[in-house]
C-alpha positions as CSV (number, residue, x, y, z in Angstrom):
1,M,-0.2,0.1,0.1
2,K,1.3,3.5,-1.0
3,L,2.1,6.1,1.6
4,S,-0.6,8.3,0.3
5,E,-3.4,5.8,0.6
6,R,-2.2,5.1,4.1
7,L,-2.3,8.8,4.8
8,R,-5.8,9.1,3.3
9,I,-7.2,6.0,5.4
10,F,-5.4,7.6,8.8
11,A,-7.4,10.8,7.7
12,T,-10.5,9.2,7.2
13,R,-10.3,7.3,10.7
14,I,-9.6,10.8,12.4
15,K,-12.6,12.6,10.9
16,L,-14.8,9.6,11.7
17,Y,-13.5,9.6,15.4
18,F,-14.0,13.5,15.7
19,V,-17.4,13.4,13.7
20,S,-20.5,15.0,15.3
21,D,-22.6,12.7,17.4
22,Q,-25.8,13.8,15.7
23,V,-24.7,11.5,12.6
24,R,-24.0,8.4,14.7
25,N,-26.6,5.8,14.7
26,F,-25.4,3.1,17.1
27,V,-26.2,2.5,20.6
28,L,-24.1,2.1,23.4
29,F,-24.5,-0.5,26.0
30,L,-23.5,-0.7,29.7
31,E,-20.7,-3.3,28.7
32,D,-19.3,-0.6,26.7
33,F,-18.3,1.4,29.6
34,F,-16.3,-1.4,31.2
35,P,-13.1,-1.9,29.2
36,S,-11.9,-3.8,32.3
37,E,-14.0,-6.8,31.8
38,K,-11.8,-7.8,28.9
39,I,-8.7,-7.8,31.3
40,F,-10.8,-9.9,33.9
41,G,-11.9,-12.3,31.1
42,V,-8.2,-13.3,30.7
43,F,-8.3,-14.7,34.2
44,G,-11.7,-16.2,33.8
45,F,-13.7,-13.8,35.8
46,T,-16.5,-11.6,34.9
47,F,-18.8,-9.0,36.2
48,F,-21.9,-9.4,33.7
49,N,-24.1,-12.3,33.2
50,G,-23.8,-13.7,36.4
51,L,-21.5,-15.9,38.0
52,Q,-20.3,-18.2,35.0
53,N,-18.1,-21.2,35.5
54,T,-17.5,-22.9,32.1
55,T,-14.5,-25.1,31.2
56,N,-12.2,-22.3,29.7
57,Q,-13.0,-20.0,32.5
58,Q,-11.7,-22.6,35.1
59,R,-8.7,-23.2,33.2
60,Q,-8.0,-19.2,33.2
61,K,-8.7,-19.3,36.9
62,Q,-6.3,-21.9,37.5
63,L,-3.6,-19.6,35.6
64,F,-4.9,-16.7,37.8
65,W,-4.0,-18.7,41.2
66,I,-0.7,-19.9,40.0
67,I,0.4,-16.4,39.0
68,L,-1.0,-15.2,42.4
69,A,1.0,-17.7,44.0
70,I,4.2,-16.6,42.2
71,T,3.5,-12.9,43.1
72,L,3.2,-13.9,47.0
73,L,6.5,-15.7,46.6
74,S,8.0,-12.7,45.0
75,T,6.6,-10.4,48.2
76,I,7.8,-12.9,50.5
77,L,11.4,-12.9,49.2
78,A,11.3,-9.1,49.1
79,V,10.3,-8.8,52.7
80,I,13.0,-11.4,53.7
81,N,15.7,-9.1,51.6
82,F,14.2,-6.2,53.3
83,V,14.8,-7.4,56.8
84,H,18.3,-8.6,55.9
85,I,19.5,-5.2,54.8
86,F,17.4,-3.3,57.1
87,G,19.8,-1.0,59.4
88,D,22.7,-1.2,57.0
89,H,23.5,2.4,55.9
90,E,25.5,1.3,52.9
91,K,22.5,-0.6,51.8
92,F,20.0,2.3,52.5
93,V,19.0,2.9,49.1
94,E,18.4,-0.7,48.3
95,A,16.1,-1.1,51.3
96,I,14.1,1.8,50.3
97,E,13.7,0.4,46.6
98,T,12.7,-2.8,48.4
99,F,10.2,-1.1,50.3
100,C,8.8,0.7,47.4
101,W,8.4,-2.6,45.5
102,I,6.6,-4.4,48.7
103,S,4.2,-1.5,48.9
104,G,3.1,-2.1,45.5
105,Y,2.9,-5.9,46.1
106,I,0.8,-5.7,49.2
107,Q,-1.4,-3.0,47.7
108,I,-2.2,-5.8,44.7
109,L,-2.7,-8.7,47.2
110,L,-5.3,-6.6,49.3
111,L,-7.1,-5.6,46.0
112,I,-7.3,-9.1,45.1
113,Y,-8.6,-10.2,48.5
114,F,-11.2,-7.4,48.8
115,L,-12.3,-8.0,45.0
116,Y,-12.6,-11.7,44.8
117,Y,-13.3,-12.5,48.5
118,R,-15.2,-9.9,50.0
119,K,-16.6,-7.5,47.4
120,R,-17.2,-9.2,44.1
121,E,-21.1,-10.2,44.2
122,P,-22.0,-6.3,45.6
123,I,-20.0,-4.8,42.9
124,M,-22.1,-7.1,40.4
125,K,-25.2,-6.2,42.1
126,I,-24.4,-2.6,41.7
127,I,-23.6,-3.1,38.1
128,E,-27.0,-4.9,37.5
129,R,-28.6,-2.0,39.3
130,L,-26.5,0.5,36.8
131,E,-27.9,-1.5,33.9
132,Q,-31.5,-1.4,34.9
133,N,-31.1,2.5,35.0
134,F,-28.9,3.1,32.2
135,T,-29.9,5.2,29.2
136,Q,-30.2,3.0,26.2
137,S,-32.4,4.7,23.9
138,N,-30.2,6.1,20.9
139,H,-32.1,9.5,20.9
140,E,-31.4,10.0,24.6
141,Q,-28.0,9.1,24.3
142,L,-27.5,11.6,21.6
143,Q,-29.3,14.2,23.3
144,F,-27.8,13.7,26.8
145,G,-24.0,13.4,25.7
146,V,-23.6,9.6,26.6
147,I,-21.5,9.1,23.5
148,K,-19.1,12.0,24.7
149,H,-18.7,10.4,28.2
150,H,-18.3,7.0,26.8
151,R,-15.3,8.7,24.4
152,K,-13.7,10.5,27.4
153,L,-13.7,7.0,29.5
154,K,-12.2,5.1,26.4
155,L,-9.5,7.7,26.0
156,I,-8.4,7.9,29.4
157,F,-8.5,3.9,29.7
158,K,-6.3,3.7,26.4
159,F,-3.8,6.5,27.9
160,Y,-3.5,4.4,31.5
161,L,-3.1,1.1,29.5
162,F,-0.3,2.5,27.9
163,V,1.3,4.6,30.6
164,F,1.5,1.3,33.0
165,F,2.4,-1.2,30.2
166,W,5.0,1.1,28.9
167,A,6.5,1.1,32.4
168,W,6.2,-2.7,32.4
169,L,7.9,-3.4,29.4
170,H,10.8,-0.9,30.1
171,L,11.4,-2.8,33.7
172,N,11.7,-6.0,31.9
173,Y,14.1,-4.7,29.4
174,M,16.3,-2.7,31.8
175,P,18.2,-5.7,33.2
176,L,18.9,-6.8,29.6
177,L,20.2,-3.4,28.7
178,Q,22.5,-3.4,31.6
179,F,23.8,-6.9,30.9
180,L,24.5,-5.8,27.1
181,Y,26.5,-2.6,28.1
182,D,28.0,-3.2,31.6
183,H,27.9,-7.1,31.5
184,E,26.3,-6.8,35.0
185,V,23.6,-9.3,36.0
186,K,20.7,-7.8,37.8
187,L,17.1,-8.6,38.9
188,L,14.1,-6.5,38.1
189,H,14.2,-5.2,41.7
190,P,16.1,-6.3,44.9
191,L,15.3,-10.0,45.8
192,W,16.6,-12.3,48.5
193,F,18.6,-15.2,46.8
194,P,18.8,-18.4,48.6
195,L,21.7,-20.6,48.1
196,Y,24.2,-18.1,47.0
197,P,26.9,-20.5,45.3
198,L,23.9,-21.4,42.9
199,Q,22.9,-18.0,41.8
200,P,23.9,-18.2,38.2
201,L,21.5,-21.3,37.9
202,L,18.7,-19.8,39.9
203,Y,19.0,-16.3,38.0
204,P,16.5,-17.2,35.2
205,I,14.0,-18.6,37.6
206,F,13.8,-15.9,40.1
207,F,13.9,-13.4,36.9
208,F,10.8,-15.5,35.6
209,I,9.2,-15.0,39.3
210,Q,9.7,-11.2,39.2
211,S,8.7,-11.0,35.6
212,C,5.3,-12.7,36.0
213,S,4.7,-10.8,39.6
214,I,5.2,-7.5,37.9
215,C,3.1,-8.2,34.7
216,F,0.3,-9.8,36.9
217,A,0.7,-6.6,39.4
218,V,0.4,-4.3,36.3
219,T,-2.8,-6.1,35.0
220,V,-4.8,-6.3,38.0
221,Q,-4.0,-2.7,38.8
222,V,-5.1,-1.5,35.5
223,A,-8.3,-3.6,35.5
224,M,-9.1,-2.7,39.1
225,D,-8.6,1.1,38.6
226,T,-10.6,1.0,35.1
227,L,-13.4,-1.1,36.8
228,F,-14.0,1.4,39.8
229,C,-13.7,4.3,37.2
230,S,-16.1,2.9,35.0
231,I,-18.7,2.4,37.5
232,I,-18.0,6.0,38.9
233,C,-18.4,7.3,35.4
234,V,-21.6,5.7,34.7
235,I,-23.1,7.1,37.9
236,S,-21.9,10.5,37.0
237,L,-23.1,10.1,33.7
238,E,-26.9,9.1,34.9
239,F,-26.6,12.2,37.3
240,D,-26.0,14.4,34.2
241,V,-28.9,13.1,32.3
242,L,-31.2,13.6,35.3
243,A,-29.8,17.2,35.6
244,Q,-30.5,17.8,31.7
245,K,-33.8,16.1,32.0
246,L,-35.0,18.3,34.8
247,S,-33.8,21.4,33.4
248,K,-36.3,20.8,30.4
249,I,-39.2,20.2,32.3
250,D,-41.7,22.8,31.2
251,P,-44.8,23.0,33.3
252,E,-46.5,25.5,31.3
253,N,-46.9,23.5,28.1
254,D,-46.5,19.9,29.8
255,E,-49.5,18.3,31.8
256,N,-47.2,15.5,32.9
257,A,-44.6,17.9,34.4
258,E,-45.3,16.6,38.1
259,K,-45.2,12.8,36.9
260,K,-41.6,13.6,35.1
261,L,-40.5,15.3,38.1
262,Q,-41.2,12.5,40.2
263,K,-39.8,10.1,38.0
264,I,-36.7,12.2,38.1
265,I,-36.5,12.1,42.0
266,D,-37.1,8.4,42.2
267,G,-34.1,8.1,39.7
268,Y,-32.1,10.3,41.8
269,N,-32.7,8.3,44.9
270,K,-31.8,5.0,43.0
271,L,-28.5,6.6,41.8
272,T,-27.6,7.9,45.5
273,D,-28.2,4.6,46.9
274,I,-26.0,3.2,44.2
275,A,-23.6,5.7,45.0
276,N,-23.6,4.8,48.6
277,E,-23.3,1.4,48.3
278,L,-20.1,1.8,45.9
279,E,-18.6,4.2,48.7
280,K,-18.9,1.3,51.5
281,I,-17.2,-1.3,48.9
282,I,-14.3,1.0,47.8
283,S,-13.9,3.2,51.1
284,L,-11.0,1.0,52.3
285,L,-9.6,0.3,48.8
286,S,-9.3,4.0,48.1
287,F,-7.8,4.8,51.4
288,V,-5.1,2.0,50.7
289,H,-4.9,3.2,47.1
290,I,-3.8,6.8,48.1
291,F,-1.7,6.1,50.7
292,A,0.3,3.2,49.0
293,G,0.4,5.6,46.0
294,I,2.0,8.4,48.4
295,F,4.6,5.9,49.8
296,M,5.8,4.6,46.4
297,L,5.7,8.3,44.8
298,C,7.9,9.4,47.9
299,T,10.3,6.5,47.4
300,C,10.4,6.8,43.9
301,V,11.3,10.3,44.1
302,F,13.9,9.7,46.8
303,L,15.6,7.0,44.4
304,L,15.7,9.4,41.8
305,F,17.7,12.1,43.8
306,S,19.8,9.5,45.2
307,P,23.7,8.2,43.9
308,I,22.4,5.3,41.7
309,S,23.1,4.2,38.6
310,F,21.7,5.6,35.2
311,Y,19.9,2.2,34.6
312,L,17.9,2.7,37.9
313,M,17.3,6.3,37.4
314,L,16.0,5.5,33.9
315,K,13.8,2.8,35.4
316,F,12.1,5.1,38.0
317,T,11.7,8.1,35.8
318,I,9.8,5.9,33.5
319,G,7.5,4.7,36.6
320,L,7.0,8.0,38.1
321,P,4.3,9.0,35.5
322,A,2.6,5.9,36.0
323,L,2.2,6.7,39.8
324,L,1.2,10.0,39.3
325,F,-1.6,9.0,36.6
326,Q,-2.6,6.2,39.1
327,I,-3.5,8.6,41.8
328,F,-4.8,11.2,39.6
329,T,-7.5,9.1,37.6
330,L,-9.2,8.1,40.8
331,C,-9.4,11.5,42.0
332,F,-10.4,12.7,38.8
333,Y,-13.4,10.5,38.6
334,G,-14.5,11.2,42.3
335,E,-14.3,15.0,41.6
336,Q,-16.5,14.1,38.7
337,L,-19.0,12.3,40.7
338,Q,-19.3,15.4,43.2
339,N,-19.8,17.6,40.4
340,S,-22.2,15.7,38.6
341,S,-24.5,15.2,41.7
342,M,-24.3,19.1,42.1
343,R,-25.6,19.6,38.8
344,V,-28.9,18.2,39.3
345,A,-29.8,21.3,42.0
346,D,-28.8,23.6,38.9
347,G,-31.0,21.6,36.7
348,A,-34.1,22.0,39.2
349,Y,-33.3,25.6,39.4
350,N,-33.0,26.2,35.6
351,C,-36.5,24.6,34.8
352,N,-39.6,26.7,34.4
353,W,-40.5,26.1,38.0
354,Y,-42.1,29.7,38.2
355,G,-44.9,29.0,35.7
356,K,-46.5,26.3,37.7
357,N,-48.8,26.0,40.9
358,L,-47.6,26.2,44.3
359,K,-47.5,22.2,44.8
360,F,-44.6,22.1,41.8
361,R,-42.7,24.7,43.1
362,K,-42.7,23.0,46.6
363,M,-41.8,19.8,45.1
364,I,-38.8,21.7,43.0
365,L,-37.8,23.4,46.2
366,L,-37.5,20.2,48.0
367,T,-35.5,18.6,45.1
368,M,-33.1,21.6,45.2
369,L,-32.8,21.1,49.0
370,R,-32.2,17.3,48.6
371,T,-29.5,17.7,45.7
372,Q,-27.4,20.4,47.6
373,K,-25.2,17.8,49.2
374,P,-22.9,16.4,46.9
375,Q,-22.2,12.6,46.5
376,K,-18.7,11.8,47.6
377,L,-16.3,9.0,47.7
378,T,-14.3,8.7,50.9
379,G,-11.1,6.9,52.1
380,M,-12.3,5.5,55.4
381,K,-14.1,8.7,56.0
382,F,-10.6,10.4,56.3
383,M,-10.6,12.1,52.9
384,D,-13.0,12.9,50.3
385,V,-11.5,11.6,47.2
386,G,-11.3,14.4,44.5
387,M,-8.6,16.6,43.0
388,P,-7.9,18.4,46.5
389,V,-6.7,15.0,47.7
390,Y,-4.8,14.7,44.5
391,Y,-3.0,17.8,45.5
392,W,-2.4,17.0,49.4
393,S,-1.1,13.5,48.2
394,L,1.6,15.2,46.0
395,Q,2.4,17.8,49.1
396,T,2.4,14.7,51.4
397,A,4.9,12.8,49.2
398,H,7.2,15.8,49.1
399,S,7.0,16.0,52.9
400,Y,8.0,12.4,53.3
401,Y,10.6,12.8,50.8
402,S,12.2,15.5,52.7
403,V,12.1,13.6,56.0
404,L,13.4,10.6,54.3
405,S,16.3,12.4,52.7
406,G,17.2,13.8,56.4
407,F,18.1,10.2,57.1
408,Y,20.4,9.6,54.6
409,A,23.5,11.4,53.7
410,P,25.6,9.7,51.0
């Protein structure tokens, strides 16, 4: 194919992607807002269509538990290495790096425990309730901007996937580059080696263990983050739809204005119940997610400014954007949930409420009072997940970095 034809095809795809929503004739389903379903499907898990257990899924789940056992082994070996070198001033930088990896592994293991053992069925019930209330009409999807929300979520997911797997690939290739240029045999991160005389024979095994563990951790982290962000995105979308429907109520020209208002109020109550259930599920996970990200961010910045090799500096330089974007994504969608729930009150005020009788006005007033309180996600009631928490996490990581730098003088 000639270059001109390739450029023409590429330009056509770009034009179709940014084409006006008014010329689109397809209908989005709730599954389209959950790209993480494909990632979970690799390990035989699904959050749609109930608890399935086919032969293929059983094999995928067996693979999942094998890799989970390898990840647990890698975590234990990292903890043993941290205990051995803790207190040794000459290995202070290695201890900090090991602590960074331990924090990441523990976070992944906690996420898996809460998702598959404690919270999987409640999450499936939330998705089922969202599916019942999801805007499925093509006309309403075009009118209320459902496609725009889906496009934004898809772009964020692709960028998130690119950042994390780009970092994972560089983590795996870094020891290879170090071996080719400096002829040094290094693992992906500090690990305890048993039977020191047999290290040359055990190196491929331990390299495989670390590679599987990091790949598994990145996959689970991406799947979990996109799952929760997708749920928050759909809830925010439905709040926006209710706000737009409420603002378009015209009591003067519509005899069913009170019935429409009552239907909107019922939909709002259902959404708040779903959001409250979600907050109960991910409250602890959000707390662990943010604080683990703060500790890992602090140690990553500390290692960047420490006297380390070029390869370690390159490794942490590539990993730093992934940590920043990981915390940012959850805080961004938490902020979006707060703003969209507050827009319902704006929609109530913007409707033609002054053109109706006293009963309708009282209903609008009660609706505005009811929707004044924003819907929030919290981290164990300690913080409201939003952009202020993201800024606070950056400041806290910088403070921890300052304290950590005071303990180490190379």
